[in-house]
C-alpha positions in Angstrom: 72.9 76.6 102.1 71.1 80.0 101.4 71.5 82.8 103.5 68.5 84.5 105.3 67.6 87.8 106.5 66.9 91.4 105.3 68.2 94.9 105.9 66.4 98.1 105.5 67.2 100.3 102.5 68.3 103.4 104.7 70.9 101.1 106.6 72.3 99.9 103.1 72.6 103.6 101.9 74.1 104.4 105.1 76.6 101.7 104.6 77.3 102.8 101.2 78.1 106.3 102.4 80.9 105.0 104.6 82.2 102.1 102.5 81.7 103.3 99.1 82.8 107.4 99.2 81.6 109.2 96.1 79.0 106.6 95.1 75.8 107.7 92.8 72.6 106.4 93.0 69.7 106.9 90.8 66.2 105.6 91.3 64.9 103.7 87.8 61.5 102.2 87.5 61.8 98.9 89.2 65.6 99.2 90.6 68.3 101.6 91.9 71.1 102.2 89.6 74.4 102.4 91.6 78.1 103.5 90.6 81.1 103.4 92.4 84.7 103.3 91.6 83.9 102.8 87.5 81.6 100.0 88.3 77.9 100.2 87.3 75.4 98.0 89.3 72.0 98.1 87.7 69.9 95.7 89.7 69.4 96.7 93.3 65.9 96.1 94.1 63.6 99.1 95.2 62.0 96.8 97.7 58.2 96.6 98.3 56.0 98.8 96.4 54.9 102.1 98.3 57.4 101.5 101.0 59.6 104.4 102.3 62.3 102.2 103.9 61.7 98.6 102.5 63.3 95.4 103.5 66.0 94.2 101.2 67.0 90.6 101.0 70.4 89.5 101.9 71.5 88.0 98.7 71.2 91.2 96.9 73.0 92.8 99.5 75.9 90.3 99.3 75.7 90.5 95.5 76.2 94.4 95.5 79.1 94.6 98.2 80.8 91.7 96.1 80.4 94.0 93.0 81.9 96.8 94.4 84.6 94.8 96.7 83.6 96.2 99.9 83.0 93.4 101.8 85.2 94.0 105.0 84.0 97.6 105.5 80.3 96.5 104.8 80.5 93.6 107.6 81.2 96.5 110.2 77.6 98.5 109.4 75.5 95.8 108.5 75.3 92.8 111.2 73.3 90.7 109.0 76.6 90.1 107.0 78.6 88.3 110.0 76.9 85.1 109.3 
């Protein structure tokens, strides 16, 4: 069954600050490029056009935290991941 829900981009970046110290993020045309611990995640969405703090769907968030292997830490910062 697919997961439902969203989290704000600022909350996700705050979680990355705590769970992926030293990560780097760079805004590209349509996605964020995020690097951490020798891994590069190139497809994290920027969100709705023109939004300063867009909502990001949980599937994208889960894929990101699995890629960086920070699931346990991320659950502490994003309640939406508790399901």
